[in-house]
N, C-alpha and C positions, 0 to 999 in steps of 0.2 A: 456591437449591435445597439442600435438608438432606441429601438422599441421590442416590447416583449410582446410576441404573436402568440395567438392560439396553438400554434404548432410547436412552440419552444416553449410553452408555458410549464413551469417545474412541478405546480400542483393543480391538475386539470380538475380534479375533485371539488377544489374550491370554485373554481369556473362554473362547474356545474352547479354549486351551491348559489351561487349569485343568479343563475339563470331560472332556478327553482323559485327563489325569493321573489324576483321580478314577476314570473309566471303568477305568483299568488297574487301579487298587486294587481296584475292586469286582471285576473278573474274577479278580483273584489271590485274592480272598476266597470266591468262589463255587466255583472249580475247586480240585480236589484235587491237589496237587503233592507226589508222595510222596518226591521226592527231597530236598525242602525241608522237613525236620521242625524244628518248633518247638513247645515245650509251649504249651498251650491253656489260659490262665487264665480266672477267673471270667467276664469278659464275652465270651471267646471261647466259651464253653460257649453261649452265646446268639447265633448267627451274625445272626439277623435284627435283634435290638438293635444290633451292630456295623454292619450296612448301613444302619440307621435313622440312627445318629450320621453316616455317611458321606454320607447323602443331606441331611442338615441342614447338614452342612457345606458340601456343594456348594451348596444353595440360598441360603446366606448371601452368595454371591458376585454375588448378583443385585441385591443392597441394599447399597451400602456408604456409610457415614456420611460427611458432608463438613464439617460445620460444628462442631457442639457436641462439645468435649472430652471432655466426659464419655459421651456414646454412642461415640466413638471407643475410648475406654478399655474400656467394657462390652462392645463388640462383639470387640474383640481379645482381652479375657480369655476369652469365650465360645469362640472359635476355640483358643485353647491349652486349654481345658478338653477341647473334643472331641477334638483331637490327642491329649491325654493319654490318654483314654478309650480311644482307639483304638491307640495305641502303648504307652502304658506298662502298661495292663490287659488290653487285648485281644489285643497282640500282631499287628497286621495286616501283612500282607506288604507291601513296598513304602512302607514308612512314610515314607523320606526323603521322597517324592513330596510330602507332606501339607507340609512345611516349605517347599518351593518355591512352593507355593500360597500360602501365608500372606505369603512375601515379595513376591510378585506383588500381592496385594491391599493390602499394607502400603504399597507404591509411591502407591497412589492414595488413601489414607487419610491418612497423616501426611507431614509436612514435615522437611525438614533434618535436625537431630541424632534427633529421635524416630523417624524412619525407620531410621536406623543402630542405635538402641538395639533396636526390635523384630528386627530380623534378627540381632542379636547373641544375643537370647534365644530366636529360634528354633533358631540354631545350638547353643547350650547345652542347650535341651531334645533335641535330636537326640543330643548326646554322650550326656545323662542316658539316653535310651533306649538306646543302644548298650552302654553300661555294665550296664544291667541286664539285656540280652539275652545279655552274655557270663556274667554270672553265673548265669542259667538254662539256658544252653544246654548239652546233654548230650553229652559227649564218648565217643567209641567206645572200647572197652576195647582197650588197646595195651599195648605192653611200655613199661616205665618211659622209656626214652628216647623211644620214638615219641609217648608222651604229652606229653613236653615240647616235642616237635617241633610237635604238633598244636597246643598252646596258643601257640606263638610264631607259626605260621602266622594263627591266628585273630586274633591281637593286630596282626599286619602289615596283614591284609585290613581290619580294622577302622580302623587308624590311616590308611591310603590312602583308604578310603570316607569319613573323617571330612574329611580334607583337600580330597578332590575335591568333597564337598558343600559345604564352605566356600567353595572357589572358585568354585562354581557361584552360589552364594546372593549372593556379592559382587558377582559379575559380571552376574547377572540384574537385581540391584538398581542397578548402574550404567547398564545398557542400559536399564531400563525408565525410569528417571529421565531418563536423555538424550533418550529417545523423546518422553516428556511435555514435557519443557521445549523440545524443537524443535517440538512440535505448539503449545504455548502461544506460542511464538515465532512460528509462522506465523499463527496467530490473531489476534494482536496486530499483524502485519503487515497482515493482510487488513482488519481494524478501522482501521489508520492510513490503509490505501489508500482505504476508502471515505469515511472523514472528509476525506481529501485531495480526492477527487473531487468530495464535496458542498462544500467550500471553494472550488474550481476552479469548480462550477458556479455559487457564490453571485458569486464574483469576476467572472464571465463576465457574471451578471447584471447586476451593478452597473455593468461597464465598458459593457454595454450600453445602460443606462439612462442614464448619463453621455454616451454618443455621440449618443443620442437627444437629449438635454437640448441638448446643443451644437449638433445641427442644427437644432433647433428653434428654438434661439435665432439661428443663423445665418439662417435663414429668415425669422424675424420682423426681424431688423434689416437685413439686405440686400433680401431678395426683397419685403418688406412695403414697406421705404422706397422701393425701385424703382417697384413696381406704383403705390404713392401718387402718386409723381411723375409716372409715366406718366399716371395717369387725370387729374391736374390739367393736364397738357400738352395733353390730348385735349380738355378741358373749353375751355382758353383757344384752344385752335386753332379749335373750332366756334363760338365768340363773335367770332373775328376774321376768320373765313373770308370775309364779305362785305364788311367795313369795310377790313381791312389783309389782303388774300390773301398779301402778301410775308412779314409777321411770323407768319402762320397756318403757312404753308410752312415756315418754321423750325422752329416749334414741332412739326410733323409729324415733320421729321428728328430733333430731340432724343428726340420721344418712340419713333422707331422705335430709336434707338440704347440708349435705357433698355429697351426691349423685348428687344434682343439681348444685353444685360447680364443681364436677368431670366432668358433662358433659359440663359446660361452658369451663373448661380447654381443654376438647378434641375437643370442636368446634374452640377454639382459634388455636390448634396447626394443626388442619385441614386446616383452613384457611390460616395458615402460610404456609403450604405445597402446596398450589396451585401454579402451572407453571405460570398462567395468571390471576391475581386477577382481572384483568380488563376486560375480556373476555366479549364481546356484552355488556359493559358497560361504559359510560362516566366517567370521574374523579368524577363529581360530584355525581352521582348516587353510586359509590363505596363508597366515604366519606360518604354519606347518611346512607350506609347499616353498615358502621363500628359505626356510632353515634347512630344507632338503637340497635345494639347489645350491645354497653356500656350503653346505658340508662337501657336495661332490667337486665344488669348484675349488675349496681350499682346504679339505681334509681336517677342517675345525667343526667340532662339535658344540654348538654354542649352548650354553647353561639357560634355560627357559622356565620362567615363571609366569604362566598365564591364569588369571583368575577374573573371569568377566562374569558377574554375577547379575547385571542388569541388560536390558535391551539398549542397543546403541543404534542411534540415528544413522541411516545412511551415509551424510556428508561425514561423520565422526569416523565411522568405519573405514571409508576409503581413504581419510587422510591420515589415520593410523598405519594403515597398509603401506600407503605411499611413503611415511616418514621411516617405518622399518626397512622397506626396500631400498630406499635411497642411503640409508645408514650402513645396511649390509654391503652395499655396491661400493661405497666409499671405503669400507674396512677391506674389501677384496682386493681393491686397486692401490691402495695408498697406506695402510695403516700396518703393514707387516705385523699383524697380530697373532698371537696363539691362544688367547682365550677371549671369548666373546660372551656377555651376559645380556640376554632380552627379558624385559619385565613388561608385562601389560596386566594391569589391576583396575579395578573399580572399587575406589574408596573415599568418598563416595564417587568423586570424579574420576573420569578416565585417565589414568597415568601410564605413558609410555617411555620407557628408559631402555636405550642400548648403549651398552658399555664395552670397551676393549681396553687390551693393555699394549696397545700398538706404541707408534713413534708420537702420536699425536702430532699438535701443529700449534702455531702462534694464531690464535683467534683475531687478534687485531689485524693480521695481514690477510685472513682468509674468510672473510665474511661477506664478500659481494659474489662468491661462485653461485652458478645456477641452482646446485642442489642445495646447499645451505640455505641460499634465499626462498627458494621454492618451498621447502619444509617450514621456514619461518611464518611466510605468507599464508600458508595452510592452515596452520594454528591459529595466527591471529584473524584470519577471516571468519573463524568460527568462535573468536572471543575467548581463546585458550592462553596458556603460558607457554612459551619455548625458550630454551636455553641452552649452551653448549659449555660445557666444563672440560677444558682441554690445556694441555701446555706441550711443549717438545720434549720428548722422550718419557711423557707421563699418562700416556693413553688418552682416550676421549670417551666422554658421556655426554648423550644426547637426551634430553628431558623435554618431553612434551606432555602438557596438562590440558584436558577438555572439560570444561565446565557443562555436565550433562544437563544441570537444572535450566540452562539458557538454551541449549540445542533442542531439548523436548519440548 
């Protein structure tokens, strides 16, 4: 965008302030203040021309150049020319307000040292106008000593007004610059927040896709294999039903066990697909449910230590549940363990430890699976620590630590 327009003005209250200041100048030029006498020079003899210059100066505030430096310089030069016509030649009242307007606009047009230079030029132009007015201001006829006193008072008032305007211009520039910088920072923060949300959604989609792929792979490997074996056992049992009933009965018993195992696999897959496993449940209740299902599937009663003394954020609770669920699923399928220990404590961070005495595995050869990778990504996404201590024939220990100070 080459120009800053009214509809896109970032601080419209400053634009309204400009109009208010210019309105005061217009009123001062229209009304007659007999107690404030100034000589009226060429441009002042044509009040409509003065008001026309003032209106043009005001309309310029609706369109501020933003990119091309030549347009910025030409725009600023035209501003100073109009102010010179109004103050240096026309002697408008409340002329100092024009320089305040220039400084306000200058903050939206220039950056860095150029902004300070324009503010300095505006102040220098004001001082020049004040000197010009002192030269042409008529003094009342007074005694010699009184005449000197009147001049001293005029000089002191001029000096004070010059100092006050200088402070106003500098303070106004710093204030508007700070407001614009804060607004830009807020906009950048909003953009970064939006991008972060987009990245989070992408990561969530990727994680969901990986989870679905993992579940599909598990269904294909475990449930597909179990159902195939189940079908073969039934076919064999039907063939042997008349010739060898005892063998057919044994095959039917094996088929029943396969059906039970398949049902457990389906339950695990459905449980993993739940969007909110902790819906209307505390973390302790959800863990007890996992332990109960695990006990029914393996006849192993896990040792449990649950000491959750602080409130946990929902993402942390969900991740802790998923890690325990995935660990118990791996133990059920691969570990061949007889003892399992589950520890969940807050001291002060949340520590989740799942340990078994199974056959273990080589961590250097089994770190890219969907299960282990998913657990690691869940913990790292929340700024936590994750590790696996295992070796062949030495069991497995899964450790996940969530820093609650970061997630609260």
